[in-house]
C-alpha positions as CSV (number, residue, x, y, z in Angstrom):
1,M,77.0,113.9,93.6
2,R,79.2,110.5,93.4
3,I,82.2,111.0,94.9
4,L,85.1,108.9,94.9
5,F,88.4,108.6,97.1
6,V,90.9,106.5,95.8
7,I,93.6,105.0,98.4
8,Y,96.8,104.4,96.1
9,D,98.9,101.3,96.1
10,N,102.4,102.3,97.6
11,G,103.6,98.8,97.6
12,S,104.1,98.5,101.4
13,Q,103.7,95.6,103.2
14,T,101.6,97.7,106.0
15,N,98.3,98.5,105.0
16,D,97.0,101.6,107.1
17,F,94.0,103.3,106.1
18,P,94.7,106.9,105.6
19,L,92.5,108.2,108.5
20,G,92.3,111.4,106.8
21,V,89.9,110.0,104.0
22,T,87.8,107.9,106.7
23,Y,87.2,112.0,108.1
24,L,86.8,113.7,104.8
25,C,83.6,110.3,104.0
26,S,82.2,110.9,108.0
27,F,82.1,114.8,107.1
28,L,80.7,114.7,103.6
29,R,78.1,111.9,104.3
30,Q,77.1,113.6,107.3
31,Y,75.9,116.9,106.0
32,W,75.7,116.7,101.9
33,Y,76.2,114.1,100.1
34,K,75.3,110.1,100.5
35,D,76.9,108.6,97.4
36,I,80.7,108.4,98.5
37,A,82.7,105.3,97.7
38,I,86.1,104.1,98.7
39,Y,88.3,102.1,95.8
40,N,91.5,101.1,97.9
41,Q,94.3,99.6,96.3
42,D,96.3,99.9,99.1
43,I,95.2,96.5,100.5
44,F,94.1,93.9,97.8
45,H,97.8,95.3,95.5
46,F,95.7,95.7,92.5
47,P,97.1,96.7,89.3
48,D,96.7,100.0,87.4
49,E,94.7,98.4,85.2
50,H,91.9,97.4,88.0
51,L,91.4,101.0,88.6
52,T,91.4,102.3,84.9
53,N,88.3,100.1,84.2
54,F,87.0,100.2,87.1
55,L,86.6,104.4,86.9
56,N,85.5,103.1,83.0
57,N,82.3,101.0,84.0
58,N,81.5,103.8,86.9
59,H,81.0,107.6,86.7
60,F,82.0,110.0,89.1
61,D,81.6,113.9,89.4
62,I,84.3,113.7,91.8
63,V,87.6,111.9,92.3
64,G,90.0,112.6,95.3
65,V,93.5,111.0,95.6
66,G,94.6,109.4,99.3
67,V,98.0,108.8,99.8
68,I,100.5,108.1,102.8
69,G,104.1,108.6,102.0
70,G,107.1,107.2,104.4
71,Y,106.1,104.1,106.0
72,Y,109.1,103.7,108.8
73,Q,109.9,100.1,107.7
């Protein structure tokens, strides 16, 4: 089973990696699933079309979305 976690770009200048996604990936890899990918749109500020092309070119059974809301700037 292939799992993808998407960290969506919220347009902020700070690029903190969501720890919840990290904990989930670590837990899943340790006990059940080894094929886990992370698409981090927040760091590279890829356009939405880049994510669409990535999803069209790769097969994933489960896609989870990680979002950080409410940055203090």
